[in-house]
MARGU-378264 format. One record per residue (C-alpha): residue number from 1; x, y, z. Coordinates in steps of 0.5 Angstrom, whole numbers, padded with zeros to 4 digits, m for minus. Each point is the difference from the previous one (the first is absolute). Layout:
<bavexs>
(NUM,(X,Y,Z))
...
</bavexs>
This chain:
<bavexs>
(1,(0063,0029,0015))
(2,(0001,m0004,0006))
(3,(m0001,m0008,m0001))
(4,(m0005,m0003,0005))
(5,(0003,m0005,0005))
(6,(m0002,m0007,0001))
(7,(m0005,0000,0005))
(8,(m0001,m0006,0005))
(9,(m0006,m0003,0001))
(10,(m0004,0005,0005))
(11,(m0006,0003,m0001))
(12,(m0002,0007,0003))
(13,(m0008,0000,0000))
(14,(0000,0007,0002))
(15,(0005,0003,m0005))
(16,(m0003,0007,m0003))
(17,(0003,0003,m0006))
(18,(0000,0008,m0001))
(19,(0004,0004,m0005))
(20,(0001,0007,m0003))
(21,(m0004,m0004,m0006))
(22,(m0007,0003,0002))
(23,(0001,0007,m0004))
(24,(0002,m0004,m0006))
(25,(m0006,m0005,0001))
(26,(m0005,0006,0000))
(27,(0003,0003,m0007))
(28,(0000,m0007,m0003))
(29,(m0007,m0002,0002))
(30,(m0003,0007,m0003))
(31,(0004,m0001,m0006))
(32,(m0002,m0008,m0001))
(33,(m0007,0001,0002))
(34,(m0002,0007,m0003))
(35,(0006,0001,m0005))
(36,(m0003,m0005,m0005))
(37,(m0007,0002,0000))
(38,(0000,0008,0001))
(39,(m0008,0001,m0001))
(40,(m0001,m0004,0007))
(41,(0001,0003,0006))
(42,(0005,m0001,0005))
(43,(m0001,m0005,0005))
(44,(0000,0002,0007))
(45,(0003,m0003,0006))
(46,(m0001,0001,0007))
(47,(0007,m0003,0002))
(48,(0006,0005,m0001))
(49,(0007,0000,0001))
(50,(m0001,0004,0007))
(51,(m0005,m0005,0002))
(52,(0005,m0006,m0001))
(53,(0006,0004,0003))
(54,(m0004,0002,0006))
(55,(m0003,m0008,0001))
(56,(0007,m0003,0000))
(57,(0004,0006,0004))
(58,(m0005,0002,0005))
(59,(0002,m0002,0008))
(60,(m0007,0003,0003))
(61,(m0004,m0006,0002))
(62,(m0007,0004,m0001))
(63,(0002,0002,m0007))
(64,(0002,m0007,m0002))
(65,(m0007,m0002,0002))
(66,(m0003,0005,m0004))
(67,(0004,m0001,m0006))
(68,(m0001,m0008,0000))
(69,(m0007,0001,0001))
(70,(0000,0005,m0006))
(71,(0004,m0005,m0004))
(72,(m0005,m0006,0001))
(73,(m0005,0004,m0002))
(74,(0004,0001,m0007))
(75,(0001,m0007,0000))
(76,(m0008,m0001,0000))
(77,(m0001,0004,m0005))
(78,(0006,m0003,m0005))
(79,(m0003,m0007,0001))
(80,(m0007,0003,m0003))
(81,(0004,0003,m0005))
(82,(0004,m0006,m0002))
(83,(m0007,m0004,0000))
(84,(0003,m0006,0005))
(85,(m0006,m0003,0001))
(86,(m0003,0000,m0007))
(87,(0007,m0002,m0004))
(88,(0001,0007,m0002))
(89,(m0007,0002,m0003))
(90,(m0005,0005,0001))
(91,(m0001,0007,m0001))
(92,(0003,0002,0007))
(93,(0007,m0003,m0003))
(94,(0005,0004,m0003))
(95,(0007,m0005,0000))
(96,(0005,0005,m0003))
(97,(m0001,0006,0006))
(98,(m0001,m0006,0005))
(99,(0006,m0003,m0002))
(100,(0004,0006,0001))
(101,(m0003,0002,0006))
(102,(0002,m0007,0003))
(103,(0007,0001,m0002))
(104,(0000,0007,0004))
(105,(m0003,m0003,0006))
(106,(0005,m0006,0000))
(107,(0006,0005,0002))
(108,(m0003,0000,0007))
(109,(0003,m0004,0005))
(110,(m0003,m0006,0003))
(111,(m0007,m0003,m0001))
(112,(m0002,0005,m0004))
(113,(0006,m0002,m0005))
(114,(m0002,m0007,0000))
(115,(m0007,0001,m0001))
(116,(0001,0004,m0006))
(117,(0005,m0005,m0003))
(118,(m0005,m0005,0001))
(119,(m0006,0004,m0003))
(120,(0004,0001,m0006))
(121,(0002,m0007,m0001))
(122,(m0007,m0002,0000))
(123,(m0002,0005,m0005))
(124,(0005,m0001,m0005))
(125,(m0001,m0008,0001))
(126,(m0008,0001,m0002))
(127,(0000,0006,m0004))
(128,(m0002,0000,m0007))
(129,(0004,0002,m0006))
(130,(m0001,0007,m0002))
(131,(0004,0004,m0005))
(132,(m0002,0006,0005))
(133,(0004,m0003,0006))
(134,(0007,0000,m0004))
(135,(0002,0007,0003))
(136,(m0001,m0002,0007))
(137,(0003,m0007,m0001))
(138,(0006,0004,m0002))
(139,(0000,0004,0006))
(140,(m0001,m0006,0004))
(141,(0006,m0003,m0003))
(142,(0005,0006,0000))
(143,(m0002,0000,0008))
(144,(0001,m0007,0001))
(145,(0007,0000,m0003))
(146,(0002,0006,0003))
(147,(m0002,m0003,0007))
(148,(0003,m0007,m0002))
(149,(0007,0003,m0003))
(150,(0001,0006,0005))
(151,(m0003,m0001,0006))
(152,(m0001,m0008,0002))
(153,(0005,m0003,m0004))
(154,(0006,0004,0004))
(155,(m0003,m0002,0007))
(156,(0004,m0005,0004))
(157,(m0006,m0005,0002))
(158,(m0006,m0002,m0005))
(159,(m0006,0004,0001))
(160,(m0007,m0003,m0001))
(161,(m0001,0006,m0004))
(162,(0005,m0002,m0005))
(163,(m0004,m0007,m0001))
(164,(m0007,0004,m0001))
(165,(0004,0005,m0005))
(166,(0003,m0006,m0004))
(167,(m0007,m0003,0000))
(168,(m0003,0007,m0002))
(169,(0005,0001,m0005))
(170,(m0001,m0007,m0003))
(171,(m0007,0001,m0001))
(172,(0001,0007,m0003))
(173,(0005,m0002,m0005))
(174,(m0004,m0006,m0002))
(175,(m0006,0005,m0002))
(176,(0005,0004,m0004))
(177,(0002,m0006,m0004))
(178,(m0007,m0002,m0002))
(179,(m0001,0007,m0002))
(180,(0006,m0001,m0004))
(181,(m0002,m0006,m0003))
(182,(m0006,0004,m0003))
(183,(0004,0006,m0002))
(184,(m0002,0005,0004))
(185,(0007,0003,0003))
(186,(0002,0003,m0006))
(187,(m0002,0007,0003))
(188,(0003,m0001,0006))
(189,(0008,0000,m0002))
(190,(0001,0006,0005))
(191,(m0003,m0004,0006))
(192,(0005,m0006,m0002))
(193,(0006,0004,m0001))
(194,(m0002,0003,0008))
(195,(0001,m0008,0002))
(196,(0006,m0001,m0003))
(197,(0005,0003,0006))
(198,(m0004,m0004,0005))
(199,(0000,m0007,m0004))
(200,(0007,0001,m0001))
(201,(0001,0001,0008))
(202,(m0005,m0006,0001))
(203,(0005,m0005,m0004))
(204,(0005,0001,0005))
(205,(m0005,m0003,0005))
(206,(0002,m0007,m0001))
(207,(0005,0000,0006))
(208,(m0006,0002,0005))
(209,(m0005,m0004,m0003))
(210,(0003,m0006,m0002))
(211,(m0001,m0004,0006))
(212,(m0008,0002,0000))
(213,(m0003,m0003,m0006))
(214,(m0007,0002,0002))
(215,(0003,0008,m0001))
(216,(0006,m0002,m0006))
(217,(m0005,m0003,m0004))
(218,(m0005,0006,0000))
(219,(0006,0004,m0002))
(220,(0003,m0004,m0005))
(221,(m0007,0000,m0003))
(222,(0000,0008,0000))
(223,(0007,0000,m0003))
(224,(m0002,m0005,m0006))
(225,(m0007,0004,m0002))
(226,(0004,0006,0000))
(227,(0005,m0002,m0004))
(228,(m0005,m0003,m0005))
(229,(m0004,0006,0000))
(230,(0006,0005,m0001))
(231,(0003,m0004,m0006))
(232,(m0007,0001,m0004))
(233,(m0002,0007,0002))
(234,(0007,0003,0001))
(235,(0003,m0003,m0006))
(236,(0007,m0001,0004))
(237,(0003,m0005,0004))
(238,(m0001,m0001,0008))
(239,(0004,0004,0004))
(240,(0000,m0005,0006))
(241,(0001,m0007,m0003))
(242,(0003,m0003,m0006))
(243,(m0003,0000,m0007))
(244,(m0004,m0007,m0001))
(245,(m0002,m0002,m0007))
(246,(m0001,0007,m0003))
(247,(m0003,m0004,m0006))
(248,(m0006,m0002,0004))
(249,(m0003,0007,0001))
(250,(0002,0003,m0006))
(251,(m0002,0000,m0008))
(252,(m0007,m0004,0002))
(253,(m0006,0002,m0002))
(254,(m0005,m0003,0005))
(255,(m0006,0003,0003))
(256,(0004,0000,0007))
(257,(0003,0006,m0002))
(258,(0007,m0003,m0003))
(259,(0000,m0005,0006))
(260,(m0001,m0008,m0002))
(261,(m0004,m0004,0004))
(262,(0002,m0007,0001))
(263,(m0005,m0006,m0002))
(264,(0000,m0002,0008))
(265,(m0003,0006,0002))
(266,(m0005,0000,m0006))
(267,(m0002,m0007,0002))
(268,(m0001,0002,0007))
(269,(m0005,0005,m0001))
(270,(m0004,m0004,m0005))
(271,(0000,m0005,0005))
(272,(m0003,0005,0005))
(273,(m0005,0002,m0005))
(274,(m0002,m0007,m0001))
(275,(m0001,m0001,0007))
(276,(m0004,0007,0001))
(277,(m0005,m0002,m0006))
(278,(0000,m0008,0002))
(279,(0003,m0001,m0007))
(280,(0000,m0007,m0003))
(281,(0007,0002,m0003))
(282,(0004,0000,0007))
(283,(0003,m0007,m0001))
(284,(0003,0002,m0006))
(285,(0002,0006,0002))
(286,(0004,m0003,0006))
(287,(0003,m0005,m0005))
(288,(0003,0006,m0004))
(289,(0002,0003,0007))
(290,(0004,m0006,0002))
(291,(0003,0000,m0007))
(292,(0003,0007,0001))
(293,(0002,m0001,0007))
(294,(0008,0000,m0002))
(295,(m0002,0008,m0001))
(296,(0000,0000,0008))
(297,(0008,0000,m0001))
(298,(0001,0006,m0004))
(299,(0004,0005,0003))
(300,(m0005,0006,0000))
(301,(m0004,m0003,0006))
(302,(m0005,0005,0000))
(303,(m0004,m0003,m0005))
(304,(0001,m0007,0004))
(305,(m0003,0004,0007))
(306,(m0006,0003,m0004))
(307,(m0001,m0007,m0003))
(308,(0000,m0003,0007))
(309,(m0005,0005,0003))
(310,(m0005,m0001,m0005))
(311,(0000,m0007,0000))
(312,(0000,0000,0007))
(313,(m0006,0004,0000))
(314,(m0003,m0006,m0004))
(315,(0002,m0005,0004))
(316,(m0004,0003,0006))
(317,(m0006,m0002,m0004))
(318,(0002,m0006,m0004))
(319,(0004,m0006,0002))
(320,(0002,m0002,m0007))
(321,(0004,0007,0000))
(322,(0003,m0001,0007))
(323,(0003,m0007,m0003))
(324,(0002,0004,m0006))
(325,(0003,0005,0005))
(326,(0004,m0005,0004))
(327,(0002,m0004,m0006))
(328,(0003,0006,m0003))
(329,(0004,0003,0006))
(330,(0002,m0008,0001))
(331,(0004,0000,m0006))
(332,(0003,0007,0001))
(333,(0003,m0002,0006))
(334,(0002,m0006,m0002))
(335,(0003,0003,m0006))
(336,(0004,0005,0004))
(337,(0003,m0005,0005))
(338,(0002,m0004,m0005))
(339,(0004,0006,m0004))
(340,(0003,0002,0007))
(341,(0003,m0007,0001))
(342,(0003,0000,m0007))
(343,(0007,0003,0003))
(344,(0004,m0003,m0005))
(345,(m0003,0004,m0006))
(346,(0002,0007,m0001))
(347,(m0005,0003,m0004))
(348,(m0006,m0002,0005))
(349,(m0005,0006,m0001))
(350,(m0001,0005,0006))
(351,(m0006,m0001,0004))
(352,(0002,0004,0006))
(353,(m0007,0003,m0001))
(354,(m0004,m0006,0001))
(355,(m0001,0001,0007))
(356,(m0004,0006,m0001))
(357,(m0005,m0005,m0004))
(358,(0000,m0005,0005))
(359,(m0001,0005,0006))
(360,(m0006,0003,m0004))
(361,(m0003,m0007,m0001))
(362,(0000,m0002,0008))
(363,(m0004,0007,0001))
(364,(m0005,m0003,m0006))
(365,(0000,m0006,0004))
(366,(m0002,0003,0006))
(367,(m0005,0004,m0003))
(368,(m0003,m0006,m0003))
(369,(0000,m0004,0007))
(370,(m0004,0006,0003))
(371,(m0004,0003,m0005))
(372,(m0002,m0006,m0005))
(373,(m0007,m0001,m0001))
(374,(m0001,m0007,0002))
(375,(0003,m0004,0006))
(376,(0003,m0005,m0005))
(377,(0004,0005,m0003))
(378,(0003,0003,0006))
(379,(0002,m0007,0003))
(380,(0003,m0002,m0007))
(381,(0004,0007,0000))
(382,(0003,m0002,0007))
(383,(0000,m0008,0000))
(384,(0000,m0001,m0008))
(385,(m0003,m0006,m0004))
(386,(0003,m0006,0003))
(387,(m0004,m0001,0006))
(388,(0002,m0007,0000))
(389,(0006,0002,0004))
(390,(0000,m0003,0008))
(391,(m0003,0007,0002))
(392,(0006,0005,0001))
(393,(0004,m0003,0006))
(394,(0007,0003,m0003))
(395,(m0002,0006,m0003))
(396,(0007,0002,0001))
(397,(0005,m0004,m0004))
(398,(0006,m0001,0005))
(399,(0004,m0006,m0003))
(400,(0003,0004,m0005))
(401,(0005,m0005,m0003))
(402,(m0006,m0003,m0005))
(403,(m0003,0006,m0002))
(404,(m0008,0000,m0002))
(405,(m0002,0000,m0007))
(406,(m0005,0006,m0002))
(407,(m0006,m0003,m0002))
(408,(m0005,0006,0001))
(409,(0001,0007,0002))
(410,(m0005,0001,0006))
(411,(0002,0004,0006))
(412,(0002,m0007,0004))
(413,(0003,m0003,m0006))
(414,(0005,0006,m0001))
(415,(0001,0000,0008))
(416,(0003,m0007,m0001))
(417,(0004,0001,m0006))
(418,(0003,0007,0002))
(419,(0001,m0002,0007))
(420,(0004,m0006,m0003))
(421,(0005,0004,m0004))
(422,(0001,0005,0006))
(423,(0007,0002,0001))
(424,(0005,0006,0001))
(425,(0002,0000,m0007))
(426,(m0007,m0002,m0003))
(427,(m0002,0003,m0006))
(428,(m0004,0007,0001))
(429,(m0007,m0004,m0003))
(430,(0000,m0005,0005))
(431,(0001,0005,0007))
(432,(m0004,0005,m0004))
(433,(m0006,m0005,m0001))
(434,(0001,m0003,0007))
(435,(0000,0007,0003))
(436,(m0007,0002,m0004))
(437,(m0003,m0006,0002))
(438,(0001,0001,0007))
(439,(m0001,0007,0000))
(440,(m0007,0000,m0003))
(441,(m0002,m0006,0004))
(442,(0001,0004,0006))
(443,(m0005,0005,m0003))
(444,(m0005,m0005,m0002))
(445,(0000,m0002,0007))
(446,(m0001,0007,0002))
(447,(m0006,0001,m0005))
(448,(m0004,m0007,0002))
(449,(0000,0002,0008))
(450,(m0007,0000,0002))
(451,(m0003,m0004,m0006))
(452,(m0003,m0006,0003))
(453,(m0001,m0003,m0007))
(454,(0007,0000,m0002))
(455,(0003,m0003,0007))
(456,(0002,m0006,m0004))
(457,(0004,0004,m0005))
(458,(0003,0005,0005))
(459,(0002,m0006,0005))
(460,(0004,m0003,m0006))
(461,(0004,0006,m0001))
(462,(0001,0001,0007))
(463,(0003,m0007,0001))
(464,(0004,0002,m0006))
(465,(0003,0006,0003))
(466,(0001,m0003,0007))
(467,(0005,m0005,m0004))
(468,(0003,0005,m0004))
(469,(0002,0004,0007))
(470,(0002,m0007,0003))
(471,(0004,m0003,m0005))
(472,(0003,0006,m0005))
(473,(0006,0003,0002))
(474,(0001,0004,m0006))
(475,(0000,0008,0003))
(476,(m0003,0002,m0007))
(477,(m0006,m0004,0001))
(478,(m0001,0001,0008))
(479,(0000,0008,m0003))
(480,(m0006,m0002,m0004))
(481,(m0004,m0002,0006))
(482,(0003,0006,0004))
(483,(m0001,0006,m0005))
(484,(m0007,m0003,m0002))
(485,(m0002,0000,0007))
(486,(0002,0007,0001))
(487,(m0003,0003,m0006))
(488,(m0007,m0003,0002))
(489,(0002,0004,0007))
(490,(m0002,m0007,0003))
(491,(0000,0000,0008))
(492,(0006,m0005,0000))
(493,(0004,0005,m0004))
(494,(0007,m0001,0002))
(495,(0003,0007,m0002))
(496,(m0005,0004,0003))
(497,(0005,0004,0005))
(498,(m0004,0006,0002))
(499,(m0004,0002,0006))
(500,(m0006,0002,m0004))
(501,(m0004,m0005,m0003))
(502,(m0002,0000,m0007))
(503,(m0007,m0002,m0001))
(504,(m0001,m0005,m0006))
(505,(m0003,0002,m0006))
(506,(m0006,m0004,m0001))
(507,(m0001,0003,m0007))
(508,(0006,m0002,m0003))
(509,(0000,m0004,m0006))
(510,(0006,m0005,0000))
(511,(m0002,m0002,m0007))
(512,(m0002,0002,m0006))
(513,(m0007,m0002,m0002))
(514,(m0002,0004,m0006))
(515,(0006,0002,m0004))
(516,(0000,m0006,m0004))
(517,(m0007,0000,m0002))
(518,(0001,0007,m0002))
(519,(0006,m0002,m0004))
(520,(m0003,m0006,m0003))
(521,(m0007,0004,m0002))
(522,(0004,0006,m0003))
(523,(0005,m0005,m0004))
(524,(m0006,m0004,m0002))
(525,(m0003,0006,m0003))
(526,(0006,0002,m0003))
(527,(0002,m0007,m0004))
(528,(m0007,m0001,m0001))
(529,(m0004,0006,m0001))
(530,(m0008,0000,m0001))
(531,(m0002,0003,m0006))
(532,(m0001,0008,0000))
(533,(0002,0000,0007))
(534,(0006,0004,0002))
(535,(0003,m0001,0007))
(536,(0005,0005,0004))
(537,(m0002,0006,m0005))
(538,(0005,0005,m0001))
(539,(m0005,0006,0001))
(540,(m0006,0000,0004))
(541,(m0007,0002,m0002))
(542,(m0003,0007,0002))
(543,(m0003,m0001,0007))
(544,(m0005,0005,0003))
(545,(0001,0005,0004))
(546,(m0003,m0003,0007))
(547,(0004,m0006,m0001))
(548,(0007,0003,m0001))
(549,(0002,0000,0007))
(550,(m0002,m0008,0001))
(551,(0000,m0003,m0006))
(552,(m0004,m0007,0000))
(553,(0006,m0005,m0001))
(554,(m0003,m0007,m0004))
(555,(0003,m0006,0003))
(556,(0003,m0005,m0005))
(557,(m0001,m0007,0002))
(558,(m0003,m0007,m0001))
(559,(m0003,m0003,0005))
(560,(m0001,m0006,m0003))
(561,(0006,m0001,0005))
(562,(m0001,m0001,0007))
(563,(0006,0002,0005))
(564,(0000,m0004,0006))
(565,(0003,0004,0006))
(566,(m0001,0000,0007))
(567,(m0003,0005,0004))
(568,(0002,0001,0007))
(569,(0001,0006,0005))
(570,(0001,0005,m0006))
(571,(m0005,0005,0000))
(572,(0002,0002,m0007))
(573,(0001,m0007,m0003))
(574,(m0007,m0002,0003))
(575,(m0004,0005,m0004))
(576,(0003,m0001,m0007))
(577,(m0004,m0004,m0004))
(578,(0001,m0007,m0001))
(579,(m0001,0000,m0008))
(580,(0003,0005,m0004))
(581,(m0004,0005,m0004))
(582,(m0002,m0001,m0007))
(583,(0002,0004,m0005))
(584,(m0005,0004,m0005))
(585,(0000,m0005,m0005))
(586,(m0002,m0006,0005))
(587,(m0005,0005,0003))
(588,(m0003,0001,m0007))
(589,(0000,m0007,m0002))
(590,(m0004,m0002,0006))
(591,(m0005,0006,m0001))
(592,(m0001,m0002,m0007))
(593,(m0001,m0007,0002))
(594,(m0005,0002,0006))
(595,(m0004,0004,m0006))
(596,(0000,m0006,m0005))
(597,(m0002,m0005,0006))
(598,(m0006,0005,0002))
(599,(m0002,0001,m0007))
(600,(0000,m0008,m0002))
(601,(m0004,m0001,0007))
(602,(m0005,0005,m0003))
(603,(m0001,m0003,m0007))
(604,(m0001,m0007,0003))
(605,(m0006,0003,0004))
(606,(m0003,0003,m0006))
(607,(0001,m0006,m0004))
(608,(m0003,m0004,0006))
(609,(m0006,0004,0000))
(610,(0000,0000,m0008))
(611,(0000,m0008,0000))
(612,(m0006,0000,0006))
(613,(m0004,0005,m0005))
(614,(0001,m0005,m0006))
(615,(m0001,m0006,0004))
(616,(m0007,0003,0003))
(617,(m0002,0002,m0007))
(618,(0002,m0007,m0003))
(619,(m0005,m0003,0005))
(620,(m0005,0005,m0001))
(621,(0000,m0001,m0008))
(622,(0000,m0008,0001))
(623,(m0006,0001,0005))
(624,(m0004,0004,m0006))
(625,(0002,m0005,m0005))
(626,(m0003,m0006,0004))
(627,(m0006,0004,0001))
(628,(m0001,0002,m0007))
(629,(0001,m0007,m0002))
(630,(m0005,m0003,0005))
(631,(m0005,0005,m0003))
(632,(0001,m0002,m0007))
(633,(m0001,m0007,0002))
(634,(m0006,0001,0003))
(635,(m0003,0005,m0006))
(636,(0002,m0006,m0004))
(637,(m0004,m0005,0004))
(638,(m0006,0004,0001))
(639,(0000,0001,m0008))
(640,(0000,m0007,m0001))
(641,(m0004,m0003,0006))
(642,(m0004,0006,0002))
(643,(0002,m0001,0007))
(644,(0003,0005,0005))
(645,(0003,m0005,0005))
(646,(0007,m0002,0000))
(647,(0003,m0007,m0003))
(648,(m0001,m0006,0005))
(649,(m0004,0005,0004))
(650,(m0007,m0003,0003))
(651,(m0006,0005,0001))
(652,(m0002,0003,0006))
(653,(m0003,m0005,0005))
(654,(m0007,0003,0001))
(655,(m0003,m0003,m0007))
(656,(0002,m0007,0002))
(657,(m0003,0001,0007))
(658,(m0006,0003,m0003))
(659,(m0001,m0006,m0005))
(660,(0001,m0005,0006))
(661,(m0005,0003,0004))
(662,(m0005,0000,m0006))
(663,(0001,m0008,m0001))
(664,(m0002,m0004,0006))
(665,(0005,m0006,0001))
(666,(m0005,m0006,0001))
(667,(m0003,0001,m0006))
(668,(0006,0000,m0004))
(669,(0002,m0007,0004))
(670,(m0007,m0003,m0002))
(671,(0001,0002,m0008))
(672,(0007,m0003,0000))
(673,(m0002,m0006,0003))
(674,(m0006,0000,m0005))
(675,(0005,0001,m0005))
(676,(0004,m0006,0002))
(677,(m0006,m0004,0001))
(678,(m0002,0001,m0007))
(679,(0007,m0001,m0003))
(680,(0000,m0007,0003))
(681,(m0007,m0002,m0002))
(682,(0000,0004,m0007))
(683,(m0007,0001,0001))
(684,(0000,0007,0000))
(685,(m0005,0004,m0005))
(686,(0002,0005,m0005))
(687,(m0003,0006,0005))
(688,(0004,m0003,0006))
(689,(0006,0001,m0005))
(690,(m0001,0007,m0001))
(691,(m0001,0001,0007))
(692,(0007,m0003,0002))
(693,(0004,0004,m0006))
(694,(m0003,0006,0003))
(695,(0002,m0001,0007))
(696,(0007,m0002,m0002))
(697,(0000,0007,m0004))
(698,(m0001,0003,0007))
(699,(0005,m0003,0004))
(700,(0005,0001,m0005))
(701,(m0001,0007,0000))
(702,(0000,0001,0008))
(703,(0007,m0004,0000))
(704,(0003,0002,m0006))
(705,(m0002,0008,m0001))
(706,(0005,0002,m0005))
(707,(m0001,m0006,m0005))
(708,(m0004,0000,m0006))
(709,(m0004,m0006,m0001))
(710,(m0003,m0002,m0006))
(711,(m0006,m0004,0002))
(712,(m0003,m0004,m0006))
(713,(m0007,m0002,0002))
(714,(m0002,m0006,m0004))
</bavexs>
């Protein structure tokens, strides 16, 4: 096999790849998609080998236009099958067939190839984990490996297609590793064996990609994941890298199919679950997580990468998780740098893999800076927690005689730390971390353009990049800026040397928005499974006949989580929902809560009506009792006094008036005067005394009609 050459820092954005692999692709596709499930009909594809050959080789301008128009129609249909606007869910979505068709379409040169690879990358980023996707995933993996090993890596220049293929390969093998943790790759040994020759060839690509950590990190992840999966599933040593810690993968009875999960990853998943459920145990979990931070230094760095991915997703929502993430990485970088400085020790551990963890951490920081839920989280990821600094006047540490101390691991703090240690013979961790920060800052600045709400953040990033361009003379760091600009097809791309203008792919995703959330959600269900719930089932339930063509895919999600991302001129991004779709159990809980609330409101109304009826009845009974009591009092009064008037009630005034009319007032006054005269003189006779008593009796009857007077006439 011809060894790949060491590539200069050049990018050909117009590079197209074609090979005699077309016929083999069709055979593999039908074997993957229909060989495992013979009862299903084979998928039909409108892309044929003849179409691809005609598209790439025709010289007729009219035929080129017709084929280009047809390819664009196929792209629109593939977008619908991929569910790019619905995060891979819907009755019209069929991901295995769409992935295969897009892989075929990606063999067409030019803008069709770029658009197809962008669509595939976006779909692999947000698609849910489904066991039925495995045959198509292996097919995509084999196709990507073939093109990286047999086409792209042998070219003299670095092609933009290589960057996209490496990113797609990273997502594919990341998904395969998650399926491996679930124990779902046992029946795919033949597929794994088919990958071995390509992985062996890819292991020699270090000379080509060593200067480009953005590609080399993805390649190393592919090799490491394949090594672990191959050791467990194929029961044999890896053929493309040395054996590392055999006992780790053998003679274990864990639920991960013989793969031992370290405590750091477990606690990161637990922290993410606490954030999603607003659990008060989050602080305790983070304390235990920081206690296990030394496990980040273990040689099996794939667990470390997964731990940072999951904790990074929690850090997009919670400030305590962001602080824990920065503390763990700060301890890791400090430990690595202190070990590298111990030159006198001959038994120093080999940390040649540590740069992978550092680079992926820079990518996670960039994603937090873009997609965190609040502006405080985004600002902290860029600046850090030490706001007491005199702003950021000296972002690059130019005085390298006194190196600064690594207090925290925000973007600007790491820039200052790594820039102070840059030299021609510096450790790979230093220049790789520096490269990753600058490379991702260029992409962040491009993502934030046009967003007025993020002008302050973008201005600070722009100033940082300008100072890097002005003061940093290291060629590797300058290449980071140039490659990022070329990857984004920036108008100021210094590597575009062709007369034909390449239109900017406004729909291209420069960062992964959803894969970390998908992984955290899936691992949380694996580590903390709910009762009587099975995820990623090995066999699907039977579907009705009318649903076999486009099965309805359920989107696994949490949505208590909110991801912030900037909406600009991207038509595909602007139509993506801002909130992820809830899963079945979340929707069921919400519906149950609505039903319970509805019935509770109805019961409250019924209780209010019953209380009103009871109060009215009590008032009615009280009035009736008072009425009966009054009637009883009057009955007893009538029995005793023989009167029907109420107590203290005067009779009707007509009787009094009639009596007053019968008695002339002057006569009363005369007799009263006579009485006084007789009393004073004491000369009244017995007859006169009788008259006085009689008139007194009449007056008392008039003035006091209810008084019974007993008159004794003597």
